[in-house]
All heavy atoms as a GROMACS GRO file, in nm:
protein
  615
    1MET      N    1   0.734   3.293   0.075
    1MET     CA    2   0.591   3.280   0.083
    1MET      C    3   0.557   3.135   0.101
    1MET      O    4   0.616   3.049   0.035
    1MET     CB    5   0.524   3.335  -0.047
    1MET     CG    6   0.377   3.295  -0.060
    1MET     SD    7   0.309   3.331  -0.220
    1MET     CE    8   0.259   3.496  -0.190
    2CYS      N    9   0.462   3.103   0.186
    2CYS     CA   10   0.406   2.969   0.199
    2CYS      C   11   0.260   2.976   0.168
    2CYS      O   12   0.190   3.074   0.205
    2CYS     CB   13   0.432   2.914   0.339
    2CYS     SG   14   0.606   2.887   0.370
    3LEU      N   15   0.207   2.872   0.105
    3LEU     CA   16   0.068   2.874   0.061
    3LEU      C   17   0.011   2.733   0.065
    3LEU      O   18   0.077   2.637   0.027
    3LEU     CB   19   0.058   2.928  -0.081
    3LEU     CG   20  -0.076   2.920  -0.152
    3LEU    CD1   21  -0.153   3.046  -0.123
    3LEU    CD2   22  -0.052   2.911  -0.302
    4PHE      N   23  -0.113   2.721   0.107
    4PHE     CA   24  -0.193   2.600   0.095
    4PHE      C   25  -0.329   2.645   0.055
    4PHE      O   26  -0.401   2.704   0.139
    4PHE     CB   27  -0.194   2.522   0.227
    4PHE     CG   28  -0.268   2.392   0.217
    4PHE    CD1   29  -0.206   2.283   0.158
    4PHE    CD2   30  -0.396   2.381   0.267
    4PHE    CE1   31  -0.274   2.161   0.148
    4PHE    CE2   32  -0.463   2.261   0.258
    4PHE     CZ   33  -0.403   2.150   0.204
    5GLN      N   34  -0.372   2.625  -0.067
    5GLN     CA   35  -0.492   2.683  -0.118
    5GLN      C   36  -0.556   2.595  -0.227
    5GLN      O   37  -0.489   2.532  -0.306
    5GLN     CB   38  -0.462   2.818  -0.178
    5GLN     CG   39  -0.582   2.895  -0.224
    5GLN     CD   40  -0.546   3.040  -0.265
    5GLN    OE1   41  -0.427   3.080  -0.261
    5GLN    NE2   42  -0.641   3.112  -0.306
    6ILE      N   43  -0.689   2.595  -0.227
    6ILE     CA   44  -0.761   2.536  -0.342
    6ILE      C   45  -0.775   2.645  -0.448
    6ILE      O   46  -0.814   2.757  -0.420
    6ILE     CB   47  -0.899   2.485  -0.299
    6ILE    CG1   48  -0.884   2.364  -0.203
    6ILE    CG2   49  -0.981   2.445  -0.422
    6ILE    CD1   50  -1.010   2.312  -0.145
    7ILE      N   51  -0.738   2.609  -0.573
    7ILE     CA   52  -0.745   2.702  -0.682
    7ILE      C   53  -0.836   2.645  -0.790
    7ILE      O   54  -0.825   2.526  -0.825
    7ILE     CB   55  -0.601   2.727  -0.742
    7ILE    CG1   56  -0.510   2.788  -0.638
    7ILE    CG2   57  -0.608   2.813  -0.867
    7ILE    CD1   58  -0.367   2.797  -0.676
    8ILE      N   59  -0.926   2.727  -0.841
    8ILE     CA   60  -1.014   2.685  -0.950
    8ILE      C   61  -0.969   2.760  -1.074
    8ILE      O   62  -0.967   2.885  -1.077
    8ILE     CB   63  -1.160   2.718  -0.914
    8ILE    CG1   64  -1.200   2.639  -0.791
    8ILE    CG2   65  -1.254   2.685  -1.030
    8ILE    CD1   66  -1.338   2.679  -0.735
    9VAL      N   67  -0.942   2.681  -1.178
    9VAL     CA   68  -0.898   2.738  -1.310
    9VAL      C   69  -1.007   2.707  -1.411
    9VAL      O   70  -1.027   2.593  -1.443
    9VAL     CB   71  -0.763   2.680  -1.356
    9VAL    CG1   72  -0.715   2.745  -1.487
    9VAL    CG2   73  -0.655   2.693  -1.245
   10PRO      N   74  -1.082   2.808  -1.454
   10PRO     CA   75  -1.191   2.782  -1.549
   10PRO      C   76  -1.139   2.734  -1.684
   10PRO      O   77  -1.023   2.757  -1.720
   10PRO     CB   78  -1.257   2.923  -1.568
   10PRO     CG   79  -1.208   3.006  -1.459
   10PRO     CD   80  -1.072   2.951  -1.418
   11PRO      N   81  -1.225   2.673  -1.766
   11PRO     CA   82  -1.183   2.626  -1.897
   11PRO      C   83  -1.125   2.746  -1.979
   11PRO      O   84  -1.180   2.856  -1.978
   11PRO     CB   85  -1.314   2.577  -1.962
   11PRO     CG   86  -1.399   2.536  -1.844
   11PRO     CD   87  -1.365   2.636  -1.735
   12GLY      N   88  -1.015   2.719  -2.048
   12GLY     CA   89  -0.950   2.821  -2.127
   12GLY      C   90  -0.855   2.914  -2.054
   12GLY      O   91  -0.783   2.995  -2.111
   13ALA      N   92  -0.856   2.906  -1.918
   13ALA     CA   93  -0.767   2.993  -1.835
   13ALA      C   94  -0.643   2.916  -1.803
   13ALA      O   95  -0.629   2.794  -1.817
   13ALA     CB   96  -0.842   3.032  -1.711
   14SER      N   97  -0.544   2.992  -1.749
   14SER     CA   98  -0.419   2.932  -1.709
   14SER      C   99  -0.353   3.004  -1.595
   14SER      O  100  -0.390   3.116  -1.561
   14SER     CB  101  -0.320   2.929  -1.832
   14SER     OG  102  -0.288   3.062  -1.869
   15ILE      N  103  -0.257   2.936  -1.538
   15ILE     CA  104  -0.162   2.997  -1.442
   15ILE      C  105  -0.031   3.005  -1.517
   15ILE      O  106   0.025   2.899  -1.549
   15ILE     CB  107  -0.147   2.911  -1.315
   15ILE    CG1  108  -0.282   2.896  -1.243
   15ILE    CG2  109  -0.042   2.972  -1.222
   15ILE    CD1  110  -0.283   2.796  -1.134
   16GLY      N  111   0.012   3.123  -1.549
   16GLY     CA  112   0.128   3.142  -1.637
   16GLY      C  113   0.255   3.076  -1.584
   16GLY      O  114   0.275   3.052  -1.465
   17TYR      N  115   0.344   3.052  -1.677
   17TYR     CA  116   0.475   2.990  -1.645
   17TYR      C  117   0.551   3.080  -1.550
   17TYR      O  118   0.560   3.202  -1.572
   17TYR     CB  119   0.553   2.966  -1.776
   17TYR     CG  120   0.678   2.881  -1.751
   17TYR    CD1  121   0.675   2.742  -1.755
   17TYR    CD2  122   0.799   2.940  -1.724
   17TYR    CE1  123   0.783   2.665  -1.736
   17TYR    CE2  124   0.913   2.866  -1.703
   17TYR     CZ  125   0.904   2.727  -1.711
   17TYR     OH  126   1.015   2.649  -1.687
   18HIS      N  127   0.606   3.022  -1.446
   18HIS     CA  128   0.683   3.098  -1.349
   18HIS      C  129   0.785   3.002  -1.282
   18HIS      O  130   0.770   2.882  -1.289
   18HIS     CB  131   0.593   3.160  -1.238
   18HIS     CG  132   0.508   3.062  -1.171
   18HIS    ND1  133   0.390   3.009  -1.225
   18HIS    CD2  134   0.524   3.003  -1.049
   18HIS    CE1  135   0.338   2.920  -1.139
   18HIS    NE2  136   0.418   2.920  -1.031
   19GLU      N  137   0.886   3.062  -1.222
   19GLU     CA  138   0.990   2.984  -1.159
   19GLU      C  139   0.981   3.002  -1.006
   19GLU      O  140   0.932   3.104  -0.958
   19GLU     CB  141   1.130   3.029  -1.202
   19GLU     CG  142   1.153   2.997  -1.351
   19GLU     CD  143   1.293   3.040  -1.396
   19GLU    OE1  144   1.363   3.109  -1.318
   19GLU    OE2  145   1.329   3.005  -1.509
   20HIS      N  146   1.029   2.904  -0.936
   20HIS     CA  147   1.034   2.904  -0.790
   20HIS      C  148   1.177   2.914  -0.744
   20HIS      O  149   1.261   2.833  -0.788
   20HIS     CB  150   0.964   2.784  -0.732
   20HIS     CG  151   0.820   2.789  -0.748
   20HIS    ND1  152   0.732   2.845  -0.657
   20HIS    CD2  153   0.738   2.739  -0.851
   20HIS    CE1  154   0.607   2.836  -0.699
   20HIS    NE2  155   0.610   2.777  -0.820
   21HIS      N  156   1.208   3.010  -0.660
   21HIS     CA  157   1.342   3.028  -0.605
   21HIS      C  158   1.331   3.038  -0.454
   21HIS      O  159   1.259   3.125  -0.403
   21HIS     CB  160   1.409   3.151  -0.665
   21HIS     CG  161   1.430   3.138  -0.814
   21HIS    ND1  162   1.530   3.066  -0.868
   21HIS    CD2  163   1.358   3.188  -0.917
   21HIS    CE1  164   1.524   3.071  -0.997
   21HIS    NE2  165   1.416   3.145  -1.034
   22GLY      N  166   1.396   2.949  -0.382
   22GLY     CA  167   1.387   2.951  -0.238
   22GLY      C  168   1.263   2.884  -0.184
   22GLY      O  169   1.229   2.897  -0.069
   23GLU      N  170   1.189   2.814  -0.274
   23GLU     CA  171   1.067   2.745  -0.236
   23GLU      C  172   1.037   2.638  -0.338
   23GLU      O  173   1.097   2.635  -0.447
   23GLU     CB  174   0.949   2.842  -0.229
   23GLU     CG  175   0.917   2.906  -0.361
   23GLU     CD  176   0.816   3.019  -0.357
   23GLU    OE1  177   0.798   3.077  -0.249
   23GLU    OE2  178   0.758   3.050  -0.463
   24PHE      N  179   0.942   2.551  -0.308
   24PHE     CA  180   0.895   2.452  -0.408
   24PHE      C  181   0.744   2.452  -0.403
   24PHE      O  182   0.684   2.497  -0.304
   24PHE     CB  183   0.956   2.313  -0.382
   24PHE     CG  184   0.914   2.250  -0.252
   24PHE    CD1  185   0.802   2.168  -0.244
   24PHE    CD2  186   0.988   2.272  -0.136
   24PHE    CE1  187   0.764   2.112  -0.121
   24PHE    CE2  188   0.949   2.218  -0.016
   24PHE     CZ  189   0.839   2.134  -0.011
   25GLU      N  190   0.681   2.395  -0.507
   25GLU     CA  191   0.532   2.392  -0.516
   25GLU      C  192   0.485   2.258  -0.563
   25GLU      O  193   0.541   2.198  -0.654
   25GLU     CB  194   0.483   2.499  -0.611
   25GLU     CG  195   0.332   2.502  -0.617
   25GLU     CD  196   0.278   2.620  -0.695
   25GLU    OE1  197   0.357   2.691  -0.763
   25GLU    OE2  198   0.156   2.645  -0.685
   26ALA      N  199   0.381   2.210  -0.497
   26ALA     CA  200   0.316   2.083  -0.538
   26ALA      C  201   0.172   2.116  -0.575
   26ALA      O  202   0.103   2.195  -0.506
   26ALA     CB  203   0.316   1.984  -0.422
   27TYR      N  204   0.128   2.063  -0.691
   27TYR     CA  205  -0.014   2.077  -0.734
   27TYR      C  206  -0.075   1.932  -0.716
   27TYR      O  207  -0.014   1.832  -0.760
   27TYR     CB  208  -0.026   2.106  -0.879
   27TYR     CG  209  -0.006   2.246  -0.922
   27TYR    CD1  210   0.013   2.273  -1.056
   27TYR    CD2  211  -0.007   2.353  -0.834
   27TYR    CE1  212   0.036   2.403  -1.100
   27TYR    CE2  213   0.013   2.484  -0.878
   27TYR     CZ  214   0.034   2.508  -1.010
   27TYR     OH  215   0.052   2.634  -1.055
   28TYR      N  216  -0.194   1.924  -0.660
   28TYR     CA  217  -0.270   1.801  -0.653
   28TYR      C  218  -0.403   1.827  -0.717
   28TYR      O  219  -0.476   1.922  -0.680
   28TYR     CB  220  -0.289   1.753  -0.510
   28TYR     CG  221  -0.367   1.626  -0.498
   28TYR    CD1  222  -0.307   1.502  -0.517
   28TYR    CD2  223  -0.502   1.630  -0.473
   28TYR    CE1  224  -0.377   1.387  -0.512
   28TYR    CE2  225  -0.576   1.510  -0.464
   28TYR     CZ  226  -0.512   1.390  -0.482
   28TYR     OH  227  -0.584   1.271  -0.475
   29VAL      N  228  -0.437   1.748  -0.822
   29VAL     CA  229  -0.561   1.773  -0.896
   29VAL      C  230  -0.680   1.706  -0.827
   29VAL      O  231  -0.678   1.581  -0.811
   29VAL     CB  232  -0.546   1.722  -1.045
   29VAL    CG1  233  -0.676   1.747  -1.122
   29VAL    CG2  234  -0.429   1.788  -1.112
   30LEU      N  235  -0.778   1.785  -0.791
   30LEU     CA  236  -0.901   1.732  -0.732
   30LEU      C  237  -1.001   1.692  -0.838
   30LEU      O  238  -1.067   1.590  -0.824
   30LEU     CB  239  -0.964   1.833  -0.634
   30LEU     CG  240  -0.880   1.868  -0.510
   30LEU    CD1  241  -0.948   1.983  -0.435
   30LEU    CD2  242  -0.869   1.746  -0.416
   31SER      N  243  -1.015   1.776  -0.941
   31SER     CA  244  -1.107   1.745  -1.051
   31SER      C  245  -1.068   1.826  -1.176
   31SER      O  246  -0.996   1.923  -1.166
   31SER     CB  247  -1.254   1.776  -1.014
   31SER     OG  248  -1.269   1.917  -0.987
   32GLY      N  249  -1.109   1.776  -1.290
   32GLY     CA  250  -1.076   1.836  -1.419
   32GLY      C  251  -0.943   1.781  -1.470
   32GLY      O  252  -0.895   1.678  -1.418
   33GLU      N  253  -0.894   1.843  -1.576
   33GLU     CA  254  -0.768   1.802  -1.637
   33GLU      C  255  -0.677   1.922  -1.652
   33GLU      O  256  -0.720   2.032  -1.692
   33GLU     CB  257  -0.795   1.740  -1.772
   33GLU     CG  258  -0.873   1.614  -1.768
   33GLU     CD  259  -0.900   1.552  -1.903
   33GLU    OE1  260  -0.865   1.614  -2.006
   33GLU    OE2  261  -0.960   1.444  -1.907
   34ALA      N  262  -0.550   1.902  -1.625
   34ALA     CA  263  -0.450   2.009  -1.638
   34ALA      C  264  -0.345   1.974  -1.742
   34ALA      O  265  -0.303   1.856  -1.749
   34ALA     CB  266  -0.380   2.029  -1.502
   35THR      N  267  -0.304   2.071  -1.815
   35THR     CA  268  -0.186   2.062  -1.900
   35THR      C  269  -0.075   2.143  -1.833
   35THR      O  270  -0.093   2.263  -1.813
   35THR     CB  271  -0.216   2.112  -2.044
   35THR    OG1  272  -0.322   2.042  -2.099
   35THR    CG2  273  -0.091   2.097  -2.133
   36ILE      N  274   0.029   2.073  -1.791
   36ILE     CA  275   0.137   2.138  -1.718
   36ILE      C  276   0.256   2.153  -1.808
   36ILE      O  277   0.298   2.061  -1.878
   36ILE     CB  278   0.176   2.049  -1.597
   36ILE    CG1  279   0.060   2.020  -1.504
   36ILE    CG2  280   0.295   2.108  -1.518
   36ILE    CD1  281   0.018   2.128  -1.418
   37SER      N  282   0.321   2.270  -1.801
   37SER     CA  283   0.452   2.290  -1.861
   37SER      C  284   0.552   2.282  -1.746
   37SER      O  285   0.556   2.370  -1.660
   37SER     CB  286   0.460   2.426  -1.930
   37SER     OG  287   0.596   2.447  -1.974
   38ASP      N  288   0.624   2.170  -1.738
   38ASP     CA  289   0.717   2.144  -1.629
   38ASP      C  290   0.859   2.158  -1.683
   38ASP      O  291   0.907   2.068  -1.744
   38ASP     CB  292   0.690   2.007  -1.571
   38ASP     CG  293   0.777   1.973  -1.448
   38ASP    OD1  294   0.839   2.064  -1.394
   38ASP    OD2  295   0.778   1.855  -1.414
   39ASN      N  296   0.918   2.275  -1.666
   39ASN     CA  297   1.050   2.304  -1.720
   39ASN      C  298   1.059   2.280  -1.869
   39ASN      O  299   1.150   2.226  -1.926
   39ASN     CB  300   1.160   2.222  -1.649
   39ASN     CG  301   1.186   2.274  -1.515
   39ASN    OD1  302   1.214   2.390  -1.490
   39ASN    ND2  303   1.175   2.182  -1.412
   40GLY      N  304   0.945   2.319  -1.937
   40GLY     CA  305   0.936   2.306  -2.083
   40GLY      C  306   0.882   2.174  -2.133
   40GLY      O  307   0.856   2.159  -2.248
   41GLU      N  308   0.865   2.075  -2.041
   41GLU     CA  309   0.810   1.946  -2.083
   41GLU      C  310   0.660   1.946  -2.052
   41GLU      O  311   0.616   1.972  -1.939
   41GLU     CB  312   0.879   1.834  -2.004
   41GLU     CG  313   0.823   1.694  -2.035
   41GLU     CD  314   0.884   1.586  -1.951
   41GLU    OE1  315   0.989   1.607  -1.884
   41GLU    OE2  316   0.829   1.477  -1.948
   42GLU      N  317   0.578   1.912  -2.152
   42GLU     CA  318   0.432   1.912  -2.138
   42GLU      C  319   0.388   1.779  -2.073
   42GLU      O  320   0.429   1.670  -2.116
   42GLU     CB  321   0.366   1.931  -2.273
   42GLU     CG  322   0.215   1.959  -2.262
   42GLU     CD  323   0.157   2.003  -2.392
   42GLU    OE1  324   0.114   1.914  -2.467
   42GLU    OE2  325   0.152   2.124  -2.414
   43LYS      N  326   0.304   1.795  -1.973
   43LYS     CA  327   0.248   1.679  -1.896
   43LYS      C  328   0.099   1.701  -1.882
   43LYS      O  329   0.051   1.811  -1.874
   43LYS     CB  330   0.308   1.670  -1.759
   43LYS     CG  331   0.456   1.644  -1.756
   43LYS     CD  332   0.507   1.632  -1.615
   43LYS     CE  333   0.658   1.607  -1.613
   43LYS     NZ  334   0.703   1.595  -1.472
   44PHE      N  335   0.022   1.589  -1.879
   44PHE     CA  336  -0.121   1.596  -1.858
   44PHE      C  337  -0.152   1.532  -1.722
   44PHE      O  338  -0.108   1.420  -1.694
   44PHE     CB  339  -0.193   1.522  -1.972
   44PHE     CG  340  -0.164   1.584  -2.104
   44PHE    CD1  341  -0.063   1.532  -2.187
   44PHE    CD2  342  -0.233   1.696  -2.150
   44PHE    CE1  343  -0.040   1.592  -2.312
   44PHE    CE2  344  -0.208   1.753  -2.272
   44PHE     CZ  345  -0.110   1.703  -2.353
   45LEU      N  346  -0.235   1.602  -1.644
   45LEU     CA  347  -0.275   1.552  -1.514
   45LEU      C  348  -0.427   1.546  -1.502
   45LEU      O  349  -0.497   1.628  -1.560
   45LEU     CB  350  -0.221   1.647  -1.405
   45LEU     CG  351  -0.073   1.678  -1.400
   45LEU    CD1  352  -0.046   1.776  -1.287
   45LEU    CD2  353   0.008   1.551  -1.379
   46ARG      N  354  -0.474   1.444  -1.430
   46ARG     CA  355  -0.616   1.428  -1.404
   46ARG      C  356  -0.637   1.415  -1.254
   46ARG      O  357  -0.542   1.404  -1.178
   46ARG     CB  358  -0.666   1.299  -1.472
   46ARG     CG  359  -0.662   1.311  -1.624
   46ARG     CD  360  -0.733   1.194  -1.690
   46ARG     NE  361  -0.738   1.210  -1.834
   46ARG     CZ  362  -0.667   1.142  -1.919
   46ARG    NH1  363  -0.589   1.046  -1.878
   46ARG    NH2  364  -0.676   1.167  -2.049
   47ALA      N  365  -0.759   1.406  -1.211
   47ALA     CA  366  -0.793   1.392  -1.067
   47ALA      C  367  -0.710   1.278  -1.007
   47ALA      O  368  -0.699   1.171  -1.063
   47ALA     CB  369  -0.939   1.363  -1.051
   48GLY      N  370  -0.645   1.311  -0.894
   48GLY     CA  371  -0.558   1.219  -0.823
   48GLY      C  372  -0.414   1.227  -0.858
   48GLY      O  373  -0.329   1.168  -0.789
   49ASP      N  374  -0.383   1.304  -0.963
   49ASP     CA  375  -0.239   1.322  -1.003
   49ASP      C  376  -0.179   1.442  -0.928
   49ASP      O  377  -0.250   1.536  -0.892
   49ASP     CB  378  -0.228   1.347  -1.154
   49ASP     CG  379  -0.263   1.226  -1.236
   49ASP    OD1  380  -0.260   1.111  -1.185
   49ASP    OD2  381  -0.298   1.246  -1.356
   50MET      N  382  -0.047   1.439  -0.918
   50MET     CA  383   0.028   1.547  -0.851
   50MET      C  384   0.148   1.582  -0.934
   50MET      O  385   0.204   1.498  -1.002
   50MET     CB  386   0.076   1.503  -0.713
   50MET     CG  387   0.134   1.616  -0.633
   50MET     SD  388   0.222   1.555  -0.487
   50MET     CE  389   0.385   1.541  -0.550
   51ASN      N  390   0.189   1.711  -0.929
   51ASN     CA  391   0.310   1.754  -0.995
   51ASN      C  392   0.388   1.832  -0.892
   51ASN      O  393   0.336   1.916  -0.819
   51ASN     CB  394   0.278   1.844  -1.117
   51ASN     CG  395   0.396   1.878  -1.193
   51ASN    OD1  396   0.455   1.794  -1.255
   51ASN    ND2  397   0.440   2.002  -1.188
   52LEU      N  398   0.521   1.811  -0.891
   52LEU     CA  399   0.607   1.880  -0.792
   52LEU      C  400   0.705   1.965  -0.874
   52LEU      O  401   0.775   1.918  -0.965
   52LEU     CB  402   0.686   1.777  -0.711
   52LEU     CG  403   0.781   1.833  -0.611
   52LEU    CD1  404   0.710   1.916  -0.507
   52LEU    CD2  405   0.858   1.720  -0.545
   53CYS      N  406   0.709   2.094  -0.842
   53CYS     CA  407   0.806   2.188  -0.902
   53CYS      C  408   0.907   2.223  -0.794
   53CYS      O  409   0.877   2.290  -0.697
   53CYS     CB  410   0.730   2.314  -0.950
   53CYS     SG  411   0.834   2.434  -1.030
   54LEU      N  412   1.028   2.176  -0.815
   54LEU     CA  413   1.135   2.190  -0.716
   54LEU      C  414   1.193   2.334  -0.718
   54LEU      O  415   1.178   2.409  -0.813
   54LEU     CB  416   1.245   2.088  -0.738
   54LEU     CG  417   1.203   1.945  -0.728
   54LEU    CD1  418   1.317   1.849  -0.769
   54LEU    CD2  419   1.152   1.914  -0.586
   55ASP      N  420   1.263   2.366  -0.612
   55ASP     CA  421   1.332   2.493  -0.599
   55ASP      C  422   1.428   2.512  -0.720
   55ASP      O  423   1.501   2.422  -0.758
   55ASP     CB  424   1.413   2.493  -0.470
   55ASP     CG  425   1.482   2.622  -0.440
   55ASP    OD1  426   1.452   2.723  -0.505
   55ASP    OD2  427   1.564   2.626  -0.345
   56GLY      N  428   1.415   2.627  -0.787
   56GLY     CA  429   1.498   2.658  -0.904
   56GLY      C  430   1.435   2.610  -1.032
   56GLY      O  431   1.493   2.630  -1.137
   57SER      N  432   1.321   2.547  -1.029
   57SER     CA  433   1.247   2.501  -1.147
   57SER      C  434   1.131   2.590  -1.179
   57SER      O  435   1.090   2.670  -1.102
   57SER     CB  436   1.202   2.354  -1.128
   57SER     OG  437   1.312   2.271  -1.110
   58GLY      N  438   1.074   2.567  -1.299
   58GLY     CA  439   0.959   2.645  -1.340
   58GLY      C  440   0.847   2.560  -1.392
   58GLY      O  441   0.870   2.447  -1.439
   59HIS      N  442   0.724   2.614  -1.388
   59HIS     CA  443   0.608   2.541  -1.440
   59HIS      C  444   0.493   2.642  -1.466
   59HIS      O  445   0.496   2.756  -1.424
   59HIS     CB  446   0.560   2.434  -1.339
   59HIS     CG  447   0.512   2.487  -1.208
   59HIS    ND1  448   0.422   2.421  -1.132
   59HIS    CD2  449   0.541   2.606  -1.144
   59HIS    CE1  450   0.395   2.494  -1.023
   59HIS    NE2  451   0.468   2.603  -1.027
   60GLY      N  452   0.395   2.590  -1.544
   60GLY     CA  453   0.274   2.670  -1.568
   60GLY      C  454   0.164   2.569  -1.589
   60GLY      O  455   0.191   2.454  -1.613
   61THR      N  456   0.038   2.612  -1.568
   61THR     CA  457  -0.076   2.522  -1.577
   61THR      C  458  -0.183   2.579  -1.663
   61THR      O  459  -0.213   2.700  -1.648
   61THR     CB  460  -0.134   2.497  -1.434
   61THR    OG1  461  -0.025   2.450  -1.349
   61THR    CG2  462  -0.244   2.396  -1.435
   62GLU      N  463  -0.242   2.498  -1.749
   62GLU     CA  464  -0.347   2.542  -1.838
   62GLU      C  465  -0.465   2.445  -1.833
   62GLU      O  466  -0.446   2.324  -1.825
   62GLU     CB  467  -0.296   2.548  -1.979
   62GLU     CG  468  -0.392   2.608  -2.078
   62GLU     CD  469  -0.338   2.619  -2.218
   62GLU    OE1  470  -0.218   2.589  -2.239
   62GLU    OE2  471  -0.414   2.659  -2.310
   63ASN      N  472  -0.588   2.501  -1.834
   63ASN     CA  473  -0.706   2.418  -1.838
   63ASN      C  474  -0.757   2.421  -1.982
   63ASN      O  475  -0.819   2.515  -2.029
   63ASN     CB  476  -0.817   2.471  -1.742
   63ASN     CG  477  -0.939   2.383  -1.747
   63ASN    OD1  478  -0.951   2.291  -1.824
   63ASN    ND2  479  -1.031   2.415  -1.655
   64ARG      N  480  -0.726   2.311  -2.059
   64ARG     CA  481  -0.776   2.299  -2.194
   64ARG      C  482  -0.907   2.223  -2.198
   64ARG      O  483  -0.957   2.199  -2.310
   64ARG     CB  484  -0.670   2.231  -2.281
   64ARG     CG  485  -0.542   2.310  -2.294
   64ARG     CD  486  -0.442   2.235  -2.384
   64ARG     NE  487  -0.315   2.305  -2.386
   64ARG     CZ  488  -0.205   2.248  -2.433
   64ARG    NH1  489  -0.208   2.124  -2.486
   64ARG    NH2  490  -0.089   2.314  -2.433
   65GLY      N  491  -0.957   2.177  -2.086
   65GLY     CA  492  -1.076   2.095  -2.081
   65GLY      C  493  -1.206   2.177  -2.085
   65GLY      O  494  -1.198   2.301  -2.102
   66SER      N  495  -1.315   2.113  -2.066
   66SER     CA  496  -1.449   2.179  -2.074
   66SER      C  497  -1.508   2.205  -1.938
   66SER      O  498  -1.616   2.260  -1.927
   66SER     CB  499  -1.542   2.093  -2.161
   66SER     OG  500  -1.554   1.964  -2.104
   67GLU      N  501  -1.444   2.155  -1.832
   67GLU     CA  502  -1.493   2.180  -1.696
   67GLU      C  503  -1.384   2.249  -1.611
   67GLU      O  504  -1.265   2.246  -1.651
   67GLU     CB  505  -1.538   2.051  -1.630
   67GLU     CG  506  -1.429   1.949  -1.612
   67GLU     CD  507  -1.478   1.817  -1.552
   67GLU    OE1  508  -1.549   1.748  -1.620
   67GLU    OE2  509  -1.437   1.787  -1.438
   68ASP      N  510  -1.424   2.305  -1.499
   68ASP     CA  511  -1.324   2.369  -1.409
   68ASP      C  512  -1.218   2.269  -1.369
   68ASP      O  513  -1.242   2.152  -1.345
   68ASP     CB  514  -1.394   2.419  -1.283
   68ASP     CG  515  -1.470   2.548  -1.302
   68ASP    OD1  516  -1.458   2.612  -1.408
   68ASP    OD2  517  -1.552   2.582  -1.212
   69LEU      N  518  -1.095   2.319  -1.360
   69LEU     CA  519  -0.982   2.247  -1.307
   69LEU      C  520  -0.970   2.292  -1.159
   69LEU      O  521  -0.959   2.411  -1.136
   69LEU     CB  522  -0.855   2.282  -1.382
   69LEU     CG  523  -0.722   2.240  -1.317
   69LEU    CD1  524  -0.714   2.089  -1.309
   69LEU    CD2  525  -0.605   2.296  -1.397
   70VAL      N  526  -0.978   2.198  -1.070
   70VAL     CA  527  -0.968   2.228  -0.928
   70VAL      C  528  -0.844   2.160  -0.870
   70VAL      O  529  -0.830   2.040  -0.880
   70VAL     CB  530  -1.095   2.180  -0.852
   70VAL    CG1  531  -1.086   2.223  -0.704
   70VAL    CG2  532  -1.218   2.245  -0.916
   71ILE      N  533  -0.751   2.243  -0.820
   71ILE     CA  534  -0.625   2.189  -0.766
   71ILE      C  535  -0.600   2.241  -0.627
   71ILE      O  536  -0.654   2.347  -0.587
   71ILE     CB  537  -0.504   2.228  -0.853
   71ILE    CG1  538  -0.488   2.379  -0.866
   71ILE    CG2  539  -0.515   2.163  -0.995
   71ILE    CD1  540  -0.364   2.423  -0.942
   72ILE      N  541  -0.523   2.165  -0.550
   72ILE     CA  542  -0.471   2.215  -0.426
   72ILE      C  543  -0.324   2.250  -0.451
   72ILE      O  544  -0.250   2.173  -0.514
   72ILE     CB  545  -0.475   2.108  -0.314
   72ILE    CG1  546  -0.614   2.072  -0.276
   72ILE    CG2  547  -0.395   2.152  -0.193
   72ILE    CD1  548  -0.631   1.959  -0.176
   73ALA      N  549  -0.290   2.373  -0.420
   73ALA     CA  550  -0.151   2.417  -0.436
   73ALA      C  551  -0.083   2.433  -0.301
   73ALA      O  552  -0.142   2.487  -0.209
   73ALA     CB  553  -0.145   2.552  -0.511
   74LEU      N  554   0.034   2.377  -0.292
   74LEU     CA  555   0.113   2.386  -0.166
   74LEU      C  556   0.248   2.443  -0.204
   74LEU      O  557   0.324   2.382  -0.284
   74LEU     CB  558   0.128   2.247  -0.102
   74LEU     CG  559   0.223   2.238   0.016
   74LEU    CD1  560   0.172   2.322   0.134
   74LEU    CD2  561   0.240   2.095   0.055
   75ILE      N  562   0.283   2.560  -0.152
   75ILE     CA  563   0.412   2.621  -0.168
   75ILE      C  564   0.479   2.622  -0.030
   75ILE      O  565   0.423   2.671   0.065
   75ILE     CB  566   0.403   2.762  -0.225
   75ILE    CG1  567   0.336   2.763  -0.360
   75ILE    CG2  568   0.544   2.825  -0.236
   75ILE    CD1  569   0.311   2.899  -0.420
   76MET      N  570   0.602   2.568  -0.028
   76MET     CA  571   0.677   2.564   0.095
   76MET      C  572   0.825   2.593   0.069
   76MET      O  573   0.875   2.573  -0.038
   76MET     CB  574   0.668   2.425   0.161
   76MET     CG  575   0.530   2.387   0.208
   76MET     SD  576   0.523   2.229   0.290
   76MET     CE  577   0.625   2.256   0.428
   77LYS      N  578   0.890   2.637   0.174
   77LYS     CA  579   1.036   2.658   0.170
   77LYS      C  580   1.105   2.526   0.207
   77LYS      O  581   1.056   2.455   0.291
   77LYS     CB  582   1.073   2.767   0.263
   77LYS     CG  583   1.018   2.906   0.224
   77LYS     CD  584   1.082   3.018   0.302
   77LYS     CE  585   1.031   3.149   0.261
   77LYS     NZ  586   1.060   3.186   0.121
   78PRO      N  587   1.218   2.498   0.143
   78PRO     CA  588   1.288   2.374   0.179
   78PRO      C  589   1.330   2.380   0.326
   78PRO      O  590   1.357   2.484   0.381
   78PRO     CB  591   1.411   2.375   0.087
   78PRO     CG  592   1.374   2.467  -0.023
   78PRO     CD  593   1.281   2.567   0.031
   79LEU      N  594   1.339   2.262   0.390
   79LEU     CA  595   1.381   2.254   0.524
   79LEU      C  596   1.530   2.282   0.533
   79LEU      O  597   1.606   2.243   0.444
   79LEU     CB  598   1.356   2.114   0.582
   79LEU     CG  599   1.210   2.071   0.593
   79LEU    CD1  600   1.199   1.927   0.631
   79LEU    CD2  601   1.134   2.163   0.685
   80ALA      N  602   1.572   2.355   0.636
   80ALA     CA  603   1.714   2.386   0.655
   80ALA      C  604   1.788   2.256   0.689
   80ALA      O  605   1.737   2.172   0.761
   80ALA     CB  606   1.730   2.491   0.764
   81GLU      N  607   1.908   2.242   0.639
   81GLU     CA  608   1.988   2.127   0.666
   81GLU      C  609   2.065   2.142   0.792
   81GLU      O  610   2.104   2.243   0.836
   81GLU     CB  611   2.083   2.099   0.549
   81GLU     CG  612   2.004   2.059   0.427
   81GLU     CD  613   2.097   2.028   0.309
   81GLU    OE1  614   2.212   1.989   0.330
   81GLU    OE2  615   2.047   2.032   0.197
   0.00000   0.00000   0.00000
């Protein structure tokens, strides 16, 4: 699957933890604040920040803030060598 999409995560909502196999995903935060679980390590992202989840890795995103979290999500397959 390949995806390029703007995603809005309301306050208190989340994108559950999941793994990527045969693909990778990048999140770019347009507005709001995200709490990311990146392979079990908690990270905080704000507007202008990006997180990359590589092939074989896992992540989840939660909006613990008071405003919508707006991100661009890009899922791609690795280039063949």
